[in-house]
C-alpha beads as a LAMMPS data file, in Angstrom:
LAMMPS data file: protein, C-alpha beads

314 atoms
313 bonds

1 atom types
1 bond types

-500.0 500.0 xlo xhi
-500.0 500.0 ylo yhi
-500.0 500.0 zlo zhi

Masses

1 110.0

Atoms # bond

1 1 1 114.875 424.121 -45.066
2 1 1 114.796 421.084 -47.340
3 1 1 116.507 420.628 -50.685
4 1 1 114.099 421.371 -53.562
5 1 1 114.936 418.102 -55.321
6 1 1 114.177 416.172 -52.136
7 1 1 110.793 417.886 -51.853
8 1 1 109.980 416.962 -55.457
9 1 1 110.968 413.353 -54.823
10 1 1 108.860 413.053 -51.673
11 1 1 105.843 414.818 -53.215
12 1 1 106.026 412.601 -56.325
13 1 1 106.150 409.420 -54.276
14 1 1 103.259 410.469 -52.038
15 1 1 100.836 412.295 -54.359
16 1 1 101.536 410.679 -57.734
17 1 1 102.791 407.177 -56.943
18 1 1 100.483 407.043 -53.899
19 1 1 103.102 405.437 -51.650
20 1 1 102.248 405.394 -47.927
21 1 1 104.372 407.503 -45.588
22 1 1 106.091 404.527 -43.970
23 1 1 107.174 403.144 -47.349
24 1 1 108.598 406.529 -48.399
25 1 1 110.386 406.901 -45.088
26 1 1 111.940 403.446 -45.364
27 1 1 112.911 403.983 -49.001
28 1 1 114.646 407.308 -48.327
29 1 1 115.972 406.505 -44.878
30 1 1 113.993 409.402 -43.336
31 1 1 111.488 409.278 -40.464
32 1 1 107.754 409.450 -41.218
33 1 1 107.327 412.723 -39.234
34 1 1 110.046 414.277 -41.390
35 1 1 108.233 413.146 -44.541
36 1 1 105.062 414.851 -43.233
37 1 1 106.977 418.081 -42.622
38 1 1 108.462 417.930 -46.121
39 1 1 104.992 417.506 -47.645
40 1 1 103.758 420.551 -45.734
41 1 1 106.785 422.507 -46.930
42 1 1 106.099 421.467 -50.538
43 1 1 102.573 422.781 -50.134
44 1 1 103.736 426.027 -48.511
45 1 1 106.134 426.966 -51.300
46 1 1 103.593 426.118 -54.004
47 1 1 105.253 422.946 -55.255
48 1 1 102.053 421.072 -54.397
49 1 1 98.680 422.716 -55.004
50 1 1 95.206 421.479 -54.148
51 1 1 92.062 422.210 -56.092
52 1 1 88.542 421.315 -55.011
53 1 1 86.535 420.612 -58.133
54 1 1 82.799 421.248 -58.287
55 1 1 81.582 417.826 -59.402
56 1 1 78.085 419.210 -59.868
57 1 1 78.758 421.507 -62.810
58 1 1 76.187 423.740 -64.396
59 1 1 75.304 423.114 -68.021
60 1 1 74.381 426.563 -69.264
61 1 1 73.940 425.443 -72.864
62 1 1 71.197 422.948 -72.021
63 1 1 69.637 425.424 -69.615
64 1 1 69.418 428.018 -72.372
65 1 1 67.777 425.560 -74.756
66 1 1 65.235 424.463 -72.143
67 1 1 64.474 428.056 -71.251
68 1 1 63.708 428.904 -74.867
69 1 1 61.906 425.666 -75.706
70 1 1 59.465 425.812 -72.777
71 1 1 59.285 429.579 -72.282
72 1 1 60.808 429.498 -68.781
73 1 1 62.179 432.506 -66.939
74 1 1 65.046 430.598 -65.314
75 1 1 66.592 427.130 -65.699
76 1 1 69.404 425.422 -63.830
77 1 1 70.820 422.168 -65.229
78 1 1 73.266 420.233 -63.057
79 1 1 75.720 417.681 -64.425
80 1 1 75.444 414.891 -61.874
81 1 1 78.142 412.177 -61.844
82 1 1 76.927 408.584 -62.030
83 1 1 78.152 407.948 -58.503
84 1 1 75.809 410.640 -57.206
85 1 1 72.654 409.794 -59.166
86 1 1 71.315 407.721 -56.284
87 1 1 71.183 410.996 -54.336
88 1 1 69.706 412.994 -57.197
89 1 1 66.917 414.555 -55.128
90 1 1 69.437 415.850 -52.590
91 1 1 71.762 417.186 -55.298
92 1 1 68.958 419.080 -57.043
93 1 1 67.584 420.398 -53.747
94 1 1 71.040 421.621 -52.702
95 1 1 71.491 423.572 -55.933
96 1 1 67.956 424.951 -55.804
97 1 1 68.544 426.994 -52.670
98 1 1 69.820 430.140 -54.352
99 1 1 67.041 430.247 -56.935
100 1 1 64.503 429.811 -54.143
101 1 1 66.129 432.503 -52.006
102 1 1 66.279 434.922 -54.930
103 1 1 62.558 434.384 -55.493
104 1 1 61.582 435.384 -51.956
105 1 1 60.771 438.990 -51.154
106 1 1 59.233 440.649 -48.085
107 1 1 55.480 440.313 -48.037
108 1 1 55.156 437.324 -50.374
109 1 1 53.021 434.239 -49.774
110 1 1 55.026 431.086 -50.516
111 1 1 53.398 427.704 -51.129
112 1 1 55.431 424.524 -50.902
113 1 1 54.537 420.977 -51.835
114 1 1 55.262 417.674 -50.080
115 1 1 57.702 414.899 -50.915
116 1 1 61.312 413.813 -50.655
117 1 1 62.724 416.559 -52.866
118 1 1 61.000 419.253 -50.824
119 1 1 62.195 417.642 -47.599
120 1 1 65.770 417.765 -48.899
121 1 1 65.363 421.413 -49.852
122 1 1 64.181 422.310 -46.352
123 1 1 67.128 420.442 -44.830
124 1 1 69.582 422.544 -46.833
125 1 1 68.240 425.850 -45.511
126 1 1 69.993 427.229 -42.460
127 1 1 68.919 429.572 -39.644
128 1 1 71.439 432.208 -40.777
129 1 1 69.090 433.075 -43.647
130 1 1 65.888 434.575 -42.323
131 1 1 63.068 436.439 -43.988
132 1 1 60.492 437.313 -41.376
133 1 1 58.002 439.162 -43.534
134 1 1 56.805 436.237 -45.639
135 1 1 54.096 433.623 -45.125
136 1 1 54.513 429.942 -45.943
137 1 1 51.525 427.739 -46.742
138 1 1 51.079 424.067 -47.686
139 1 1 49.813 423.284 -51.173
140 1 1 48.319 419.981 -50.122
141 1 1 46.692 418.275 -47.159
142 1 1 48.518 415.941 -44.802
143 1 1 49.710 412.438 -45.642
144 1 1 48.374 411.003 -42.390
145 1 1 50.079 408.190 -40.516
146 1 1 52.572 407.153 -43.194
147 1 1 55.312 409.118 -44.924
148 1 1 55.208 411.739 -42.185
149 1 1 58.798 412.747 -42.902
150 1 1 57.664 414.213 -46.224
151 1 1 54.290 415.515 -45.033
152 1 1 53.395 418.975 -46.335
153 1 1 52.429 420.480 -42.959
154 1 1 55.628 419.170 -41.378
155 1 1 57.784 420.756 -44.083
156 1 1 55.935 424.075 -43.733
157 1 1 56.589 424.062 -39.983
158 1 1 60.278 423.241 -40.402
159 1 1 60.935 425.816 -43.126
160 1 1 59.071 428.594 -41.306
161 1 1 61.095 427.848 -38.191
162 1 1 64.345 428.153 -40.140
163 1 1 63.284 431.372 -41.858
164 1 1 61.650 432.743 -38.708
165 1 1 58.509 433.665 -40.636
166 1 1 54.739 433.289 -40.540
167 1 1 52.991 430.125 -41.670
168 1 1 49.646 428.371 -41.913
169 1 1 48.883 424.675 -41.623
170 1 1 46.170 422.795 -43.476
171 1 1 44.364 420.581 -40.896
172 1 1 42.953 418.194 -43.474
173 1 1 44.055 414.939 -45.129
174 1 1 45.395 415.050 -48.644
175 1 1 42.990 412.356 -49.754
176 1 1 39.447 411.673 -48.573
177 1 1 36.941 408.913 -49.292
178 1 1 34.578 410.925 -51.481
179 1 1 34.256 414.211 -53.347
180 1 1 31.320 415.201 -51.121
181 1 1 33.456 414.859 -47.985
182 1 1 36.143 416.910 -49.700
183 1 1 33.613 419.672 -50.386
184 1 1 32.446 419.716 -46.762
185 1 1 35.973 419.742 -45.353
186 1 1 37.083 422.565 -47.630
187 1 1 34.278 424.753 -46.282
188 1 1 35.234 424.189 -42.646
189 1 1 36.230 427.408 -40.778
190 1 1 39.675 426.018 -39.858
191 1 1 40.402 424.854 -43.387
192 1 1 38.805 427.314 -45.798
193 1 1 41.034 430.326 -44.887
194 1 1 44.151 428.319 -45.750
195 1 1 42.660 427.070 -49.010
196 1 1 41.684 430.639 -49.875
197 1 1 45.349 431.610 -49.537
198 1 1 46.174 429.409 -52.532
199 1 1 44.714 432.138 -54.695
200 1 1 47.049 434.695 -53.083
201 1 1 50.315 432.796 -53.488
202 1 1 53.191 434.707 -55.082
203 1 1 55.659 431.806 -55.222
204 1 1 55.179 428.039 -55.267
205 1 1 57.909 425.410 -54.928
206 1 1 57.113 421.829 -55.843
207 1 1 58.251 418.632 -57.502
208 1 1 56.360 416.047 -59.543
209 1 1 55.549 412.433 -58.796
210 1 1 56.967 409.496 -60.784
211 1 1 55.181 407.082 -63.088
212 1 1 51.997 405.999 -61.298
213 1 1 53.140 402.406 -60.748
214 1 1 56.047 403.831 -58.735
215 1 1 53.989 406.285 -56.683
216 1 1 54.537 406.491 -52.937
217 1 1 51.115 407.994 -52.285
218 1 1 49.790 405.355 -49.877
219 1 1 46.110 405.701 -50.722
220 1 1 46.895 405.234 -54.392
221 1 1 49.285 402.346 -53.750
222 1 1 46.530 400.503 -51.905
223 1 1 44.049 400.989 -54.756
224 1 1 45.577 399.039 -57.622
225 1 1 42.412 399.434 -59.692
226 1 1 42.907 403.202 -59.825
227 1 1 46.532 402.731 -60.851
228 1 1 45.413 400.354 -63.601
229 1 1 42.763 402.812 -64.771
230 1 1 45.252 405.679 -64.667
231 1 1 47.664 403.707 -66.856
232 1 1 44.859 402.995 -69.315
233 1 1 44.260 406.751 -69.521
234 1 1 47.988 407.291 -70.193
235 1 1 48.850 408.877 -66.849
236 1 1 52.522 409.906 -66.723
237 1 1 52.815 410.915 -63.070
238 1 1 51.391 413.565 -60.805
239 1 1 51.603 417.254 -59.958
240 1 1 50.904 417.847 -56.274
241 1 1 48.948 414.607 -56.212
242 1 1 46.866 415.155 -59.341
243 1 1 47.356 412.409 -61.925
244 1 1 48.055 413.924 -65.343
245 1 1 48.505 412.830 -68.942
246 1 1 51.394 413.664 -71.276
247 1 1 49.948 417.105 -72.071
248 1 1 49.578 418.040 -68.421
249 1 1 45.819 417.524 -68.348
250 1 1 43.965 415.950 -65.433
251 1 1 42.851 412.417 -66.133
252 1 1 39.348 411.313 -65.208
253 1 1 39.802 409.090 -62.159
254 1 1 38.092 409.299 -58.729
255 1 1 41.454 409.888 -57.091
256 1 1 41.761 413.349 -58.639
257 1 1 38.321 414.343 -57.390
258 1 1 39.104 413.358 -53.803
259 1 1 42.356 415.258 -53.375
260 1 1 42.653 418.265 -51.110
261 1 1 45.388 420.041 -53.016
262 1 1 45.724 423.364 -54.808
263 1 1 43.695 423.170 -58.052
264 1 1 45.973 423.077 -61.064
265 1 1 44.085 426.026 -62.544
266 1 1 45.073 428.064 -59.467
267 1 1 48.621 426.746 -59.602
268 1 1 49.094 428.156 -63.096
269 1 1 48.041 431.623 -61.892
270 1 1 50.900 431.913 -59.379
271 1 1 53.526 434.361 -60.756
272 1 1 56.621 432.338 -59.776
273 1 1 56.405 428.533 -60.001
274 1 1 59.610 426.654 -59.185
275 1 1 59.783 423.013 -60.278
276 1 1 62.599 420.890 -58.833
277 1 1 62.731 417.406 -60.343
278 1 1 64.828 414.935 -62.283
279 1 1 65.459 411.264 -62.906
280 1 1 64.233 408.581 -65.289
281 1 1 61.007 407.784 -63.419
282 1 1 59.974 411.443 -63.632
283 1 1 60.885 412.171 -67.255
284 1 1 57.334 412.094 -68.564
285 1 1 55.809 413.920 -65.604
286 1 1 58.337 416.755 -65.869
287 1 1 57.747 417.075 -69.603
288 1 1 53.975 417.115 -69.020
289 1 1 54.353 419.813 -66.362
290 1 1 56.364 421.936 -68.787
291 1 1 53.951 421.379 -71.664
292 1 1 51.092 422.338 -69.364
293 1 1 53.007 425.493 -68.354
294 1 1 52.870 424.703 -64.660
295 1 1 56.426 425.961 -64.073
296 1 1 58.225 429.227 -64.684
297 1 1 61.555 428.039 -63.252
298 1 1 63.145 424.607 -63.519
299 1 1 65.986 422.891 -61.678
300 1 1 66.923 419.505 -63.122
301 1 1 69.852 417.284 -64.101
302 1 1 71.663 416.924 -67.412
303 1 1 70.233 413.536 -68.401
304 1 1 66.700 414.720 -67.725
305 1 1 67.349 417.931 -69.656
306 1 1 68.514 415.971 -72.710
307 1 1 65.404 413.810 -72.549
308 1 1 63.119 416.817 -72.200
309 1 1 64.634 418.462 -75.256
310 1 1 64.516 415.270 -77.293
311 1 1 60.947 414.327 -76.401
312 1 1 59.841 417.950 -76.401
313 1 1 60.621 418.378 -80.081
314 1 1 64.038 420.053 -79.915

Bonds

1 1 1 2
2 1 2 3
3 1 3 4
4 1 4 5
5 1 5 6
6 1 6 7
7 1 7 8
8 1 8 9
9 1 9 10
10 1 10 11
11 1 11 12
12 1 12 13
13 1 13 14
14 1 14 15
15 1 15 16
16 1 16 17
17 1 17 18
18 1 18 19
19 1 19 20
20 1 20 21
21 1 21 22
22 1 22 23
23 1 23 24
24 1 24 25
25 1 25 26
26 1 26 27
27 1 27 28
28 1 28 29
29 1 29 30
30 1 30 31
31 1 31 32
32 1 32 33
33 1 33 34
34 1 34 35
35 1 35 36
36 1 36 37
37 1 37 38
38 1 38 39
39 1 39 40
40 1 40 41
41 1 41 42
42 1 42 43
43 1 43 44
44 1 44 45
45 1 45 46
46 1 46 47
47 1 47 48
48 1 48 49
49 1 49 50
50 1 50 51
51 1 51 52
52 1 52 53
53 1 53 54
54 1 54 55
55 1 55 56
56 1 56 57
57 1 57 58
58 1 58 59
59 1 59 60
60 1 60 61
61 1 61 62
62 1 62 63
63 1 63 64
64 1 64 65
65 1 65 66
66 1 66 67
67 1 67 68
68 1 68 69
69 1 69 70
70 1 70 71
71 1 71 72
72 1 72 73
73 1 73 74
74 1 74 75
75 1 75 76
76 1 76 77
77 1 77 78
78 1 78 79
79 1 79 80
80 1 80 81
81 1 81 82
82 1 82 83
83 1 83 84
84 1 84 85
85 1 85 86
86 1 86 87
87 1 87 88
88 1 88 89
89 1 89 90
90 1 90 91
91 1 91 92
92 1 92 93
93 1 93 94
94 1 94 95
95 1 95 96
96 1 96 97
97 1 97 98
98 1 98 99
99 1 99 100
100 1 100 101
101 1 101 102
102 1 102 103
103 1 103 104
104 1 104 105
105 1 105 106
106 1 106 107
107 1 107 108
108 1 108 109
109 1 109 110
110 1 110 111
111 1 111 112
112 1 112 113
113 1 113 114
114 1 114 115
115 1 115 116
116 1 116 117
117 1 117 118
118 1 118 119
119 1 119 120
120 1 120 121
121 1 121 122
122 1 122 123
123 1 123 124
124 1 124 125
125 1 125 126
126 1 126 127
127 1 127 128
128 1 128 129
129 1 129 130
130 1 130 131
131 1 131 132
132 1 132 133
133 1 133 134
134 1 134 135
135 1 135 136
136 1 136 137
137 1 137 138
138 1 138 139
139 1 139 140
140 1 140 141
141 1 141 142
142 1 142 143
143 1 143 144
144 1 144 145
145 1 145 146
146 1 146 147
147 1 147 148
148 1 148 149
149 1 149 150
150 1 150 151
151 1 151 152
152 1 152 153
153 1 153 154
154 1 154 155
155 1 155 156
156 1 156 157
157 1 157 158
158 1 158 159
159 1 159 160
160 1 160 161
161 1 161 162
162 1 162 163
163 1 163 164
164 1 164 165
165 1 165 166
166 1 166 167
167 1 167 168
168 1 168 169
169 1 169 170
170 1 170 171
171 1 171 172
172 1 172 173
173 1 173 174
174 1 174 175
175 1 175 176
176 1 176 177
177 1 177 178
178 1 178 179
179 1 179 180
180 1 180 181
181 1 181 182
182 1 182 183
183 1 183 184
184 1 184 185
185 1 185 186
186 1 186 187
187 1 187 188
188 1 188 189
189 1 189 190
190 1 190 191
191 1 191 192
192 1 192 193
193 1 193 194
194 1 194 195
195 1 195 196
196 1 196 197
197 1 197 198
198 1 198 199
199 1 199 200
200 1 200 201
201 1 201 202
202 1 202 203
203 1 203 204
204 1 204 205
205 1 205 206
206 1 206 207
207 1 207 208
208 1 208 209
209 1 209 210
210 1 210 211
211 1 211 212
212 1 212 213
213 1 213 214
214 1 214 215
215 1 215 216
216 1 216 217
217 1 217 218
218 1 218 219
219 1 219 220
220 1 220 221
221 1 221 222
222 1 222 223
223 1 223 224
224 1 224 225
225 1 225 226
226 1 226 227
227 1 227 228
228 1 228 229
229 1 229 230
230 1 230 231
231 1 231 232
232 1 232 233
233 1 233 234
234 1 234 235
235 1 235 236
236 1 236 237
237 1 237 238
238 1 238 239
239 1 239 240
240 1 240 241
241 1 241 242
242 1 242 243
243 1 243 244
244 1 244 245
245 1 245 246
246 1 246 247
247 1 247 248
248 1 248 249
249 1 249 250
250 1 250 251
251 1 251 252
252 1 252 253
253 1 253 254
254 1 254 255
255 1 255 256
256 1 256 257
257 1 257 258
258 1 258 259
259 1 259 260
260 1 260 261
261 1 261 262
262 1 262 263
263 1 263 264
264 1 264 265
265 1 265 266
266 1 266 267
267 1 267 268
268 1 268 269
269 1 269 270
270 1 270 271
271 1 271 272
272 1 272 273
273 1 273 274
274 1 274 275
275 1 275 276
276 1 276 277
277 1 277 278
278 1 278 279
279 1 279 280
280 1 280 281
281 1 281 282
282 1 282 283
283 1 283 284
284 1 284 285
285 1 285 286
286 1 286 287
287 1 287 288
288 1 288 289
289 1 289 290
290 1 290 291
291 1 291 292
292 1 292 293
293 1 293 294
294 1 294 295
295 1 295 296
296 1 296 297
297 1 297 298
298 1 298 299
299 1 299 300
300 1 300 301
301 1 301 302
302 1 302 303
303 1 303 304
304 1 304 305
305 1 305 306
306 1 306 307
307 1 307 308
308 1 308 309
309 1 309 310
310 1 310 311
311 1 311 312
312 1 312 313
313 1 313 314
């Protein structure tokens, strides 16, 4: 329909020189609608080809090294462009979906943690993927009046609705004013059955918290003395609320004794433990979680992976 040389000229001006249609039309003495038709013709005959590049590439080499170094069953490392690092939680959550789906089987009990990363993961699930014969439970009590968007019970409700499956809620706050109140609450008839399910979990999905001075846990933010004490004890972040040191050990602060969250000793007994985390503020917490063997599967980004291997002795 159009001369091949004319198609090359128009395609070069539009796609390579980035001239607007009106400028090309004026330069060649052809109408803008004709230029559009010529561009479509160039595409149809294969003169112009489009390729959608996956900007979030997988780094299998780093994944293999992490898997061996920390004795993990599965690792996914995503190369995240600088322009997307501000949305790192969303990127990691998006790429975690398949690993999470592959870990779910009929009859399993699945525990999920709270937080922004988990909220992003739930958002990326869709109703077209259902698994009715599973049960979802929260690994931590509720966050109360603040941060409700990332509250554990809320995320359990949303995910169970998407998967059309069973679920339990934990009608208790994540943090209470004393260890004695925690003990009483955990023995309550509406709470104890859910807590007992922690020991029956087959899969857990969680992230880690950042350096304690950057925590978003409201009760901890309000108590600067505990943050100061945690820093003195070399706290590197948290796992499901529990403040830990560089080896993944609980540090001795009142905060840890007042949490209603799955005990870390029980967490380590769960067969499949999926950790989704990355970013500079979480470097030390992720490394501590891996050293403490709290994860069997890891989804992280390339920069975090390099840090983990460097600081982890590789």
